PyMOL commands that place a pseudoatom at each C-alpha (Angstrom):
pseudoatom trace, name=CA, resn=UNK, resi=1, chain=A, elem=C, hetatm=0, pos=[0.000, 0.000, 0.000]
pseudoatom trace, name=CA, resn=UNK, resi=2, chain=A, elem=C, hetatm=0, pos=[1.829, 3.047, 1.303]
pseudoatom trace, name=CA, resn=UNK, resi=3, chain=A, elem=C, hetatm=0, pos=[5.474, 2.798, 2.022]
pseudoatom trace, name=CA, resn=UNK, resi=4, chain=A, elem=C, hetatm=0, pos=[5.828, 5.280, 4.869]
pseudoatom trace, name=CA, resn=UNK, resi=5, chain=A, elem=C, hetatm=0, pos=[8.710, 5.613, 7.216]
pseudoatom trace, name=CA, resn=UNK, resi=6, chain=A, elem=C, hetatm=0, pos=[8.121, 5.352, 10.952]
pseudoatom trace, name=CA, resn=UNK, resi=7, chain=A, elem=C, hetatm=0, pos=[8.400, 9.143, 11.324]
pseudoatom trace, name=CA, resn=UNK, resi=8, chain=A, elem=C, hetatm=0, pos=[5.862, 9.728, 8.538]
pseudoatom trace, name=CA, resn=UNK, resi=9, chain=A, elem=C, hetatm=0, pos=[3.444, 7.290, 10.199]
pseudoatom trace, name=CA, resn=UNK, resi=10, chain=A, elem=C, hetatm=0, pos=[3.785, 9.211, 13.475]
pseudoatom trace, name=CA, resn=UNK, resi=11, chain=A, elem=C, hetatm=0, pos=[2.991, 12.481, 11.708]
pseudoatom trace, name=CA, resn=UNK, resi=12, chain=A, elem=C, hetatm=0, pos=[-0.094, 10.951, 10.049]
pseudoatom trace, name=CA, resn=UNK, resi=13, chain=A, elem=C, hetatm=0, pos=[-1.316, 9.549, 13.389]
pseudoatom trace, name=CA, resn=UNK, resi=14, chain=A, elem=C, hetatm=0, pos=[-0.723, 12.916, 15.074]
pseudoatom trace, name=CA, resn=UNK, resi=15, chain=A, elem=C, hetatm=0, pos=[-2.686, 14.800, 12.392]
pseudoatom trace, name=CA, resn=UNK, resi=16, chain=A, elem=C, hetatm=0, pos=[-5.561, 12.324, 12.549]
pseudoatom trace, name=CA, resn=UNK, resi=17, chain=A, elem=C, hetatm=0, pos=[-5.645, 12.661, 16.339]
pseudoatom trace, name=CA, resn=UNK, resi=18, chain=A, elem=C, hetatm=0, pos=[-5.776, 16.461, 16.124]
pseudoatom trace, name=CA, resn=UNK, resi=19, chain=A, elem=C, hetatm=0, pos=[-8.610, 16.326, 13.568]
pseudoatom trace, name=CA, resn=UNK, resi=20, chain=A, elem=C, hetatm=0, pos=[-10.637, 13.847, 15.645]
pseudoatom trace, name=CA, resn=UNK, resi=21, chain=A, elem=C, hetatm=0, pos=[-10.199, 15.849, 18.865]
pseudoatom trace, name=CA, resn=UNK, resi=22, chain=A, elem=C, hetatm=0, pos=[-11.271, 19.034, 17.057]
pseudoatom trace, name=CA, resn=UNK, resi=23, chain=A, elem=C, hetatm=0, pos=[-14.333, 17.319, 15.632]
pseudoatom trace, name=CA, resn=UNK, resi=24, chain=A, elem=C, hetatm=0, pos=[-15.202, 16.003, 19.107]
pseudoatom trace, name=CA, resn=UNK, resi=25, chain=A, elem=C, hetatm=0, pos=[-14.977, 19.466, 20.664]
pseudoatom trace, name=CA, resn=UNK, resi=26, chain=A, elem=C, hetatm=0, pos=[-17.072, 20.961, 17.867]
pseudoatom trace, name=CA, resn=UNK, resi=27, chain=A, elem=C, hetatm=0, pos=[-19.703, 18.240, 18.313]
pseudoatom trace, name=CA, resn=UNK, resi=28, chain=A, elem=C, hetatm=0, pos=[-19.886, 18.832, 22.082]
pseudoatom trace, name=CA, resn=UNK, resi=29, chain=A, elem=C, hetatm=0, pos=[-20.316, 22.587, 21.597]
pseudoatom trace, name=CA, resn=UNK, resi=30, chain=A, elem=C, hetatm=0, pos=[-23.174, 22.025, 19.183]
pseudoatom trace, name=CA, resn=UNK, resi=31, chain=A, elem=C, hetatm=0, pos=[-24.898, 19.709, 21.647]
pseudoatom trace, name=CA, resn=UNK, resi=32, chain=A, elem=C, hetatm=0, pos=[-24.548, 21.913, 24.677]
pseudoatom trace, name=CA, resn=UNK, resi=33, chain=A, elem=C, hetatm=0, pos=[-26.126, 25.328, 24.008]
pseudoatom trace, name=CA, resn=UNK, resi=34, chain=A, elem=C, hetatm=0, pos=[-25.368, 26.543, 27.531]
pseudoatom trace, name=CA, resn=UNK, resi=35, chain=A, elem=C, hetatm=0, pos=[-21.651, 26.123, 26.895]
pseudoatom trace, name=CA, resn=UNK, resi=36, chain=A, elem=C, hetatm=0, pos=[-21.974, 28.073, 23.649]
pseudoatom trace, name=CA, resn=UNK, resi=37, chain=A, elem=C, hetatm=0, pos=[-23.803, 30.873, 25.469]
pseudoatom trace, name=CA, resn=UNK, resi=38, chain=A, elem=C, hetatm=0, pos=[-21.107, 31.077, 28.156]
pseudoatom trace, name=CA, resn=UNK, resi=39, chain=A, elem=C, hetatm=0, pos=[-18.363, 31.110, 25.525]
pseudoatom trace, name=CA, resn=UNK, resi=40, chain=A, elem=C, hetatm=0, pos=[-20.143, 33.909, 23.685]
pseudoatom trace, name=CA, resn=UNK, resi=41, chain=A, elem=C, hetatm=0, pos=[-20.317, 36.239, 26.661]
pseudoatom trace, name=CA, resn=UNK, resi=42, chain=A, elem=C, hetatm=0, pos=[-17.328, 37.912, 28.286]
pseudoatom trace, name=CA, resn=UNK, resi=43, chain=A, elem=C, hetatm=0, pos=[-19.441, 39.486, 31.030]
pseudoatom trace, name=CA, resn=UNK, resi=44, chain=A, elem=C, hetatm=0, pos=[-19.650, 37.731, 34.386]
pseudoatom trace, name=CA, resn=UNK, resi=45, chain=A, elem=C, hetatm=0, pos=[-22.460, 35.249, 34.796]
pseudoatom trace, name=CA, resn=UNK, resi=46, chain=A, elem=C, hetatm=0, pos=[-24.358, 37.644, 37.090]
pseudoatom trace, name=CA, resn=UNK, resi=47, chain=A, elem=C, hetatm=0, pos=[-27.493, 39.051, 35.516]
pseudoatom trace, name=CA, resn=UNK, resi=48, chain=A, elem=C, hetatm=0, pos=[-27.569, 42.732, 34.603]
pseudoatom trace, name=CA, resn=UNK, resi=49, chain=A, elem=C, hetatm=0, pos=[-30.330, 45.191, 35.495]
pseudoatom trace, name=CA, resn=UNK, resi=50, chain=A, elem=C, hetatm=0, pos=[-31.574, 46.500, 32.155]
pseudoatom trace, name=CA, resn=UNK, resi=51, chain=A, elem=C, hetatm=0, pos=[-32.611, 49.826, 33.685]
pseudoatom trace, name=CA, resn=UNK, resi=52, chain=A, elem=C, hetatm=0, pos=[-29.188, 50.536, 35.212]
pseudoatom trace, name=CA, resn=UNK, resi=53, chain=A, elem=C, hetatm=0, pos=[-26.795, 49.080, 32.646]
pseudoatom trace, name=CA, resn=UNK, resi=54, chain=A, elem=C, hetatm=0, pos=[-24.305, 51.497, 31.126]
pseudoatom trace, name=CA, resn=UNK, resi=55, chain=A, elem=C, hetatm=0, pos=[-22.913, 51.586, 27.609]
pseudoatom trace, name=CA, resn=UNK, resi=56, chain=A, elem=C, hetatm=0, pos=[-19.439, 50.358, 28.683]
pseudoatom trace, name=CA, resn=UNK, resi=57, chain=A, elem=C, hetatm=0, pos=[-21.038, 47.376, 30.436]
pseudoatom trace, name=CA, resn=UNK, resi=58, chain=A, elem=C, hetatm=0, pos=[-22.995, 46.480, 27.316]
pseudoatom trace, name=CA, resn=UNK, resi=59, chain=A, elem=C, hetatm=0, pos=[-19.906, 46.805, 25.152]
pseudoatom trace, name=CA, resn=UNK, resi=60, chain=A, elem=C, hetatm=0, pos=[-18.119, 44.166, 27.250]
pseudoatom trace, name=CA, resn=UNK, resi=61, chain=A, elem=C, hetatm=0, pos=[-20.640, 41.604, 26.023]
pseudoatom trace, name=CA, resn=UNK, resi=62, chain=A, elem=C, hetatm=0, pos=[-19.266, 40.255, 22.748]
pseudoatom trace, name=CA, resn=UNK, resi=63, chain=A, elem=C, hetatm=0, pos=[-22.703, 39.307, 21.404]
pseudoatom trace, name=CA, resn=UNK, resi=64, chain=A, elem=C, hetatm=0, pos=[-23.824, 42.954, 21.413]
pseudoatom trace, name=CA, resn=UNK, resi=65, chain=A, elem=C, hetatm=0, pos=[-22.375, 45.228, 18.717]
pseudoatom trace, name=CA, resn=UNK, resi=66, chain=A, elem=C, hetatm=0, pos=[-21.762, 48.885, 19.566]
pseudoatom trace, name=CA, resn=UNK, resi=67, chain=A, elem=C, hetatm=0, pos=[-24.740, 50.154, 17.531]
pseudoatom trace, name=CA, resn=UNK, resi=68, chain=A, elem=C, hetatm=0, pos=[-27.158, 47.776, 19.250]
pseudoatom trace, name=CA, resn=UNK, resi=69, chain=A, elem=C, hetatm=0, pos=[-25.769, 48.692, 22.688]
pseudoatom trace, name=CA, resn=UNK, resi=70, chain=A, elem=C, hetatm=0, pos=[-26.295, 52.377, 21.910]
pseudoatom trace, name=CA, resn=UNK, resi=71, chain=A, elem=C, hetatm=0, pos=[-29.858, 51.677, 20.749]
pseudoatom trace, name=CA, resn=UNK, resi=72, chain=A, elem=C, hetatm=0, pos=[-30.639, 49.743, 23.959]
pseudoatom trace, name=CA, resn=UNK, resi=73, chain=A, elem=C, hetatm=0, pos=[-29.568, 52.770, 26.034]
pseudoatom trace, name=CA, resn=UNK, resi=74, chain=A, elem=C, hetatm=0, pos=[-31.324, 55.201, 23.660]
pseudoatom trace, name=CA, resn=UNK, resi=75, chain=A, elem=C, hetatm=0, pos=[-34.568, 53.191, 23.887]
pseudoatom trace, name=CA, resn=UNK, resi=76, chain=A, elem=C, hetatm=0, pos=[-34.431, 53.453, 27.692]
pseudoatom trace, name=CA, resn=UNK, resi=77, chain=A, elem=C, hetatm=0, pos=[-33.985, 57.246, 27.574]
pseudoatom trace, name=CA, resn=UNK, resi=78, chain=A, elem=C, hetatm=0, pos=[-36.676, 57.684, 24.914]
pseudoatom trace, name=CA, resn=UNK, resi=79, chain=A, elem=C, hetatm=0, pos=[-39.345, 55.365, 26.336]
pseudoatom trace, name=CA, resn=UNK, resi=80, chain=A, elem=C, hetatm=0, pos=[-38.511, 55.359, 30.032]
pseudoatom trace, name=CA, resn=UNK, resi=81, chain=A, elem=C, hetatm=0, pos=[-37.478, 52.393, 32.136]
pseudoatom trace, name=CA, resn=UNK, resi=82, chain=A, elem=C, hetatm=0, pos=[-37.892, 48.901, 30.792]
pseudoatom trace, name=CA, resn=UNK, resi=83, chain=A, elem=C, hetatm=0, pos=[-40.953, 47.217, 32.283]
pseudoatom trace, name=CA, resn=UNK, resi=84, chain=A, elem=C, hetatm=0, pos=[-39.869, 43.732, 31.273]
pseudoatom trace, name=CA, resn=UNK, resi=85, chain=A, elem=C, hetatm=0, pos=[-36.986, 42.089, 29.447]
pseudoatom trace, name=CA, resn=UNK, resi=86, chain=A, elem=C, hetatm=0, pos=[-39.217, 41.332, 26.448]
pseudoatom trace, name=CA, resn=UNK, resi=87, chain=A, elem=C, hetatm=0, pos=[-39.208, 45.054, 25.617]
pseudoatom trace, name=CA, resn=UNK, resi=88, chain=A, elem=C, hetatm=0, pos=[-35.740, 44.483, 24.171]
pseudoatom trace, name=CA, resn=UNK, resi=89, chain=A, elem=C, hetatm=0, pos=[-37.556, 43.108, 21.126]
pseudoatom trace, name=CA, resn=UNK, resi=90, chain=A, elem=C, hetatm=0, pos=[-38.732, 46.677, 20.452]
pseudoatom trace, name=CA, resn=UNK, resi=91, chain=A, elem=C, hetatm=0, pos=[-35.155, 47.926, 20.053]
pseudoatom trace, name=CA, resn=UNK, resi=92, chain=A, elem=C, hetatm=0, pos=[-34.537, 48.482, 16.367]
pseudoatom trace, name=CA, resn=UNK, resi=93, chain=A, elem=C, hetatm=0, pos=[-31.890, 46.124, 15.012]
pseudoatom trace, name=CA, resn=UNK, resi=94, chain=A, elem=C, hetatm=0, pos=[-32.207, 43.582, 17.825]
pseudoatom trace, name=CA, resn=UNK, resi=95, chain=A, elem=C, hetatm=0, pos=[-33.867, 40.561, 16.254]
pseudoatom trace, name=CA, resn=UNK, resi=96, chain=A, elem=C, hetatm=0, pos=[-35.484, 37.487, 17.724]
pseudoatom trace, name=CA, resn=UNK, resi=97, chain=A, elem=C, hetatm=0, pos=[-32.321, 35.385, 17.418]
pseudoatom trace, name=CA, resn=UNK, resi=98, chain=A, elem=C, hetatm=0, pos=[-30.109, 37.857, 19.300]
pseudoatom trace, name=CA, resn=UNK, resi=99, chain=A, elem=C, hetatm=0, pos=[-32.877, 38.467, 21.862]
pseudoatom trace, name=CA, resn=UNK, resi=100, chain=A, elem=C, hetatm=0, pos=[-32.994, 34.734, 22.623]
pseudoatom trace, name=CA, resn=UNK, resi=101, chain=A, elem=C, hetatm=0, pos=[-29.230, 34.747, 23.221]
pseudoatom trace, name=CA, resn=UNK, resi=102, chain=A, elem=C, hetatm=0, pos=[-29.376, 37.775, 25.512]
pseudoatom trace, name=CA, resn=UNK, resi=103, chain=A, elem=C, hetatm=0, pos=[-32.640, 37.424, 27.458]
pseudoatom trace, name=CA, resn=UNK, resi=104, chain=A, elem=C, hetatm=0, pos=[-31.053, 35.361, 30.245]
pseudoatom trace, name=CA, resn=UNK, resi=105, chain=A, elem=C, hetatm=0, pos=[-28.372, 38.000, 30.848]
pseudoatom trace, name=CA, resn=UNK, resi=106, chain=A, elem=C, hetatm=0, pos=[-30.777, 40.733, 31.879]
pseudoatom trace, name=CA, resn=UNK, resi=107, chain=A, elem=C, hetatm=0, pos=[-33.460, 41.363, 34.463]
pseudoatom trace, name=CA, resn=UNK, resi=108, chain=A, elem=C, hetatm=0, pos=[-35.731, 44.344, 35.144]
pseudoatom trace, name=CA, resn=UNK, resi=109, chain=A, elem=C, hetatm=0, pos=[-36.204, 45.854, 38.573]
for i in range(1, 109): cmd.bond("trace and resi %d" % i, "trace and resi %d" % (i + 1))
show_as sticks, trace
zoom trace
């Protein structure tokens, strides 16, 4: 079949091992949505009060672009305090998919 030296066989085995480990990690991340959510967020796991959050705090969350963070703060100043977390859906540019990622990070008091 293939006439490989012992060193070449070791390299092939190493590369196959790296590929299989990478595929295993990728598979586990797809299965466990909580892990993906934690990996997406740089902010601490403590929930954030939506009516007291500042722009710099929002910018520390990787899943929120700067424009969306500014619109979240602007919506609060324009419409008053948030009554419930679901009001985030009213922020222009913040879709259902991003809302579902972020809803567990915030609370309203």
